[in-house]
C-alpha positions as CSV (number, residue, x, y, z in Angstrom):
1,M,17.8,-15.1,19.7
2,K,14.7,-15.7,21.1
3,R,11.4,-17.1,20.4
4,I,8.1,-16.1,22.0
5,H,4.4,-17.0,22.1
6,M,1.8,-14.3,22.7
7,I,-2.0,-14.5,23.1
8,V,-3.3,-11.1,22.5
9,T,-6.6,-9.9,23.9
10,G,-9.2,-6.6,23.1
11,R,-10.4,-5.4,19.8
12,V,-7.7,-7.4,18.0
13,Q,-10.0,-9.4,15.3
14,G,-11.6,-7.6,12.2
15,V,-9.4,-4.6,12.6
16,G,-6.4,-5.5,10.5
17,F,-4.2,-6.7,13.4
18,R,-3.1,-10.0,11.5
19,F,-1.6,-8.0,8.8
20,S,-0.4,-5.1,11.0
21,A,1.3,-7.8,12.9
22,Q,2.7,-9.5,9.7
23,Q,4.0,-5.9,8.6
24,K,5.8,-4.9,12.0
25,A,7.6,-8.8,11.8
26,Q,9.1,-8.1,8.6
27,E,10.0,-4.6,9.6
28,Y,11.6,-6.1,12.9
29,N,12.9,-9.0,10.8
30,V,10.8,-11.5,13.0
31,V,10.0,-14.8,11.7
32,G,6.6,-16.7,12.9
33,W,3.0,-16.7,12.4
34,V,-0.1,-14.9,13.5
35,K,-3.7,-16.4,13.6
36,N,-7.3,-15.6,15.0
37,K,-8.4,-17.7,17.6
38,S,-12.2,-18.6,18.4
39,D,-12.3,-17.1,21.6
40,G,-11.6,-13.4,20.1
41,T,-7.7,-13.5,20.9
42,V,-5.0,-13.5,18.6
43,E,-2.2,-15.8,18.9
44,I,1.6,-15.3,17.7
45,D,4.7,-17.2,17.7
46,A,7.6,-15.1,16.7
47,Q,11.5,-15.6,16.7
48,G,14.2,-13.3,15.9
49,E,17.3,-11.6,17.6
50,N,16.5,-10.7,21.2
51,D,16.4,-6.8,20.5
52,R,14.2,-7.1,17.5
53,V,11.7,-9.6,19.3
54,Q,11.6,-7.0,22.2
55,S,10.8,-4.0,20.0
56,Y,8.2,-6.5,18.0
57,T,6.7,-7.5,21.2
58,E,6.1,-3.6,22.4
59,A,4.8,-2.5,18.8
60,I,2.2,-5.3,19.5
61,K,1.3,-4.3,23.0
62,H,0.6,-0.6,21.5
63,G,-1.6,-2.2,18.6
64,P,0.1,-2.6,15.4
65,S,-3.0,-1.6,13.5
66,P,-4.9,1.6,13.9
67,Y,-7.9,0.4,14.8
68,A,-6.9,-2.4,17.4
69,K,-7.1,-2.1,21.3
70,V,-4.9,-4.2,23.0
71,S,-6.0,-4.5,26.4
72,D,-3.6,-7.7,27.5
73,V,-0.5,-9.5,26.1
74,T,0.4,-12.5,27.6
75,I,3.8,-13.9,26.8
76,E,5.9,-17.1,27.1
77,E,9.5,-17.5,26.0
78,L,10.0,-20.8,24.1
79,E,13.0,-22.9,22.6
80,T,14.1,-21.6,19.5
81,T,13.6,-23.4,16.2
82,N,14.6,-23.4,12.5
83,E,11.3,-24.2,11.4
84,F,10.1,-20.4,10.3
85,Q,11.7,-18.9,7.2
86,T,8.9,-16.1,7.0
87,F,6.1,-14.6,9.0
88,E,3.0,-15.9,7.7
89,I,-0.7,-15.0,8.7
90,R,-2.4,-18.7,9.5
């Protein structure tokens, strides 16, 4: 099990990024949340099996929505938790 915290920068707000990030999370069976931040970035907290989280991270780096343009992703590994049951947009 692996849990990561990501800050995604680029053209990631107003382009369906959060919805696409949620769809990808469901596709890879990853739980957690995604939200817009006031500085124009998107924050993601994602948890799942190691290989699924890795695949999810790669999908985020490539921009899960066709209109998004990801310029950078900062990733930090966190302690796993049992608080997530689904992947939600906050």
